[in-house]
C-alpha positions in Angstrom: 25.1 -7.4 43.5 28.4 -6.7 41.7 29.6 -3.5 40.0 28.5 -4.7 36.5 25.0 -5.5 37.7 24.8 -1.9 39.0 26.3 -0.7 35.8 23.6 -2.4 33.7 20.9 -0.7 35.8 22.5 2.7 35.5 23.1 2.4 31.7 19.5 1.4 31.1 18.5 4.8 32.7 20.4 6.9 30.2 17.6 8.6 28.2 17.4 8.2 24.5 19.0 11.2 22.7 21.5 11.8 25.5 25.0 10.5 26.4 26.6 9.8 29.7 30.3 9.6 30.6 32.2 6.6 32.0 32.8 8.7 35.2 29.1 9.5 35.5 28.2 5.9 35.3 30.8 5.0 37.9 29.6 7.7 40.2 26.0 6.5 39.9 27.2 2.9 40.6 28.6 4.3 43.9 32.2 3.9 42.8 33.3 7.3 41.6 36.9 6.3 40.9 35.9 3.3 38.7 35.4 4.9 35.3 37.9 2.6 33.7 36.0 -0.3 35.1 33.0 0.9 33.2 34.9 0.9 30.0 36.2 -2.6 30.7 32.7 -3.8 31.6 31.4 -2.5 28.3 34.3 -3.9 26.2 34.0 -7.3 27.8 30.2 -7.3 27.8 30.0 -7.8 31.6 26.8 -5.7 32.0 24.9 -7.7 29.4 23.6 -7.1 25.9 20.5 -5.1 26.8 22.3 -1.8 27.6 22.6 1.3 25.4 26.4 1.2 25.3 26.4 3.7 22.4 25.2 6.4 24.8 28.5 6.3 26.8 31.4 8.6 25.9 34.5 9.7 27.6 34.8 12.8 29.8 35.4 15.2 26.9 32.5 13.8 24.9 34.6 11.7 22.5 33.3 8.4 21.2 35.7 5.9 22.6 33.7 2.7 22.5 35.0 1.4 19.2 36.1 -1.9 20.8 32.6 -2.7 21.8 30.9 -2.2 18.4 31.2 -4.3 15.2 32.3 -1.4 13.1 34.2 1.8 13.9 31.2 4.0 13.0 28.4 2.1 14.6 28.3 4.1 17.9 28.2 7.3 15.8 25.3 6.0 13.7 23.3 4.9 16.7 23.7 8.3 18.4 22.8 10.2 15.2 19.7 7.9 14.8 18.6 9.2 18.3 19.1 12.8 17.3 22.5 13.3 18.9 24.8 15.4 16.8 28.3 13.9 16.4 31.0 16.1 14.9 34.4 15.2 13.5 37.4 16.9 15.2 41.1 16.4 14.9 41.0 14.0 17.9 38.0 12.0 16.7 34.2 12.0 16.7 32.8 14.1 19.5 29.4 14.9 21.2 28.7 18.3 22.8 28.2 17.3 26.4 26.6 20.6 27.3 23.9 20.0 24.7 23.5 16.2 24.7 25.0 15.1 28.1 22.6 13.4 30.5 21.9 15.8 33.3 20.8 13.2 35.8 19.0 14.5 38.9 18.9 13.6 42.5 15.6 11.9 41.7 17.3 9.8 39.0 20.0 8.8 41.5 17.4 7.9 44.2 15.4 5.8 41.6 18.6 4.0 40.6 19.5 3.3 44.3 16.0 1.9 44.9 16.6 -0.5 42.0 19.9 -1.6 43.5 18.1 -2.3 46.8 15.3 -4.2 45.0 17.8 -6.3 43.1 19.9 -7.0 46.2 16.7 -8.1 48.1 15.8 -10.4 45.2 19.3 -11.9 45.2 19.1 -12.4 49.0 15.7 -14.1 48.7 17.0 -16.4 45.9 20.1 -17.2 48.0 17.9 -17.9 51.1 15.6 -20.2 49.1 18.5 -22.1 47.5 20.2 -22.7 50.8 
């Protein structure tokens, strides 16, 4: 299982109406120093189409995923549709992380880790059967 497979699993766990940071995703993928890789994976669509990429913001809460979306305001519109307040600042559109940030728990991390192990076991079985 590669980093982007793990990233897809983590991203699918971000609850509706909340946001997570690139660093938070990297940490839950067991690669705490790979927040830029999260951004790269989103921009290049390496984690697949079925992830809520609009729920991922930078460490200060700024919307920084414009390269991923068809229009510059699409991430903002998706977040607002889920009840996340997005405000305009001098530096750009921003979400209050204290209010809307995903406060993942140890239980969340353990559930994600269990999904990693399940996926790895599935890949091992497929590899075994193919060989």
